[in-house]
N, C-alpha and C positions, 0 to 999 in steps of 0.2 A: 285456238283448236283448229286443226286442219280439216279438210273435207272428209277424209277417212275416219277421223275420230268423231266427227259430227254424225256421220252415217252410223257408226257403231253405237253411239249413244242413242240415236233415234230408234235403232233396232232393239236395243236393250229395254228402252221405255215401252216399246210396243209389246215386247215379250212380257214385261211386268204388267201391262194393261191386261193381257190375255190370262196370265197366271193369278193375278191378285185383284183384278177389277179396275185398277188404275195404276199409274206409275208410282213407284214407291216414294219418290220425292214428295208428291202431293199427299199421299197417304200419311207419311211420317210428319209432314208440316201440319196436317190437321190434328194429329195426335199431340204434337208439341203445343199447338195453340189451344186446343180443347182441354188439355190436362195441365196446362201451365208448366210445361217442362222446357228444358234446354236439350240440345243434341246429346250432350254427355249423359244426362240423366236418362233419356230415352234409351241410349245404347246400353246403359247399365241394367235397366229394367228388362230389356229384351235379351241380354246376355250376348251382345255383340261388342266388338271393339269400336271405339269412336271412328277409326279410319274405315272399317268395314261399313258402318252405317252411312258415313259420308259417300263412299263408293256406291252403295245401293241408291242413295238419294240422287246423286248426280247422274246415274245411268252408266257408270264405269263397270258396275256389275249388274247382272240382270236378276239372278236368283238367289233367294235365301236357301241355303243348302240344308239347314237344320230344321226338321219339322217342329221341334220344340219352340223355335223362335217364331215360326209361322203361327203356332198356337197362341204364343204370347201376344203377337200382333192382334190376333182375333180378340183376345180377352181384353186388350187395351181399347180396341174399337168399341166393344160392348160397354166398357166402363165409361168411355168418353160420351156415348149416347145416354147413359144413365146420369152422368154429371149434367149434360145439356138439358135433360128433361126434369132435373131437380130431384130425382129419386135417390141420388147419392150426393152427400156433402163433399166439400173439398177435403176435409179431414178424413172422411171414409175413403175417399179416392186415394189418398196417400197411403193409408193402410193397405188397401187392395193392391196398389202398385207394388208394395213390398211383398205381398203374397204371390203376385204374378211373377215377380223377379225370382222368387225361390222355387217356383213350379218347375218340375223336371220335364213336363210335357211327354209323359210316357206314352201317349197315343196322339195320332194326328187328329182323331176325333175327340174333341174336348167335351166336358160335362156341359149339359144345357141347362143346369139348375139355375144359372144366373141370367139365362136368356129365355125367359118364358113369358107367355101371355097371361092374362088373368085367370085363365082356367088351369094354369100350371104346365101347359103343353109348350114345347119349344116353338119359338117364332119360325116362320117360313124362311125368313132371311138367314137366320142362324143355321137352320138345317142345310139350306142351299150352300152357305159358305163352308160348312163341314164337308159336304160332298165335293165341292170344288177343291178344298184343301187336300182331301184324300186323293182325288185324281191327279192333281197338279204335283203331289209329292212323289208320284211314280212316273210321270211322263210330262213332257212339254206339250204346250198347246198344239203345236204342229204335228207331233206324234199321235196325239188324241184324235186330231182331225183325220190323219191318215188311217188310224184304226177304224174310225167311223165310216170312211169311205170303203174300206175293205169289208166291213160288216153290212153296209147298206143293202146290197142285193138280197141277202138271206135274213137279216134282222133289222128292218128299217126302224123299228121303235128304239132298239138299242143304239143305233147309229145316231138317231135324233137326240137321245139322251146324252150321248158322249159330246156331240157338237154343242148343245145348249149348256150342259152342266160342266163339262170338262174344259171346253175352250171358249165359252161365252162369258159375258159380263154378268155379275151378280144380279143386277136389276133386270136383265133380260131373262135369266133363269127363274127369278121370283115371279115375273109376269107370266112366263110359260107355265109354271106350276099352277098359279092362280087360274089361268085360262082353262086348264084341264080339270079343275075341280068343279066347274059349273056344268 
């Protein structure tokens, strides 16, 4: 790989980090490991071709263009955490992956019924991810930051919101939310 390709790949991974919280290669490898999948099965569940998945993982492509695929990624992340904490068995996970594969993703904001705390309320992380997904489905992180800069003089709270939730990392946005609840 020449220097220009390395630079393009590094830029794509940085964009992925801004849009999805981490590079897609790392995110997809976690899903593969946590759910016992291979790349072909992950691509099938997500509704991507195997070459497209490979390009996203390697940084040859930066963005998932279909919001339904982004939603399926989020659903698989939630499923992986449920498998990890033992609340979903391997057999149940296989059934759920088949359901996720069939989902049409009619909305960028997915149902939070599977992502709730003990009181039945959506988890903070799930709500933050949905906000990020919505913002990132309409604009790139750089565009969101530009919008925040434009809004900052007249609407500083909105500008902060866009920077934290639209262009920031999920963990930083969750911490921001929690700090403002006290």
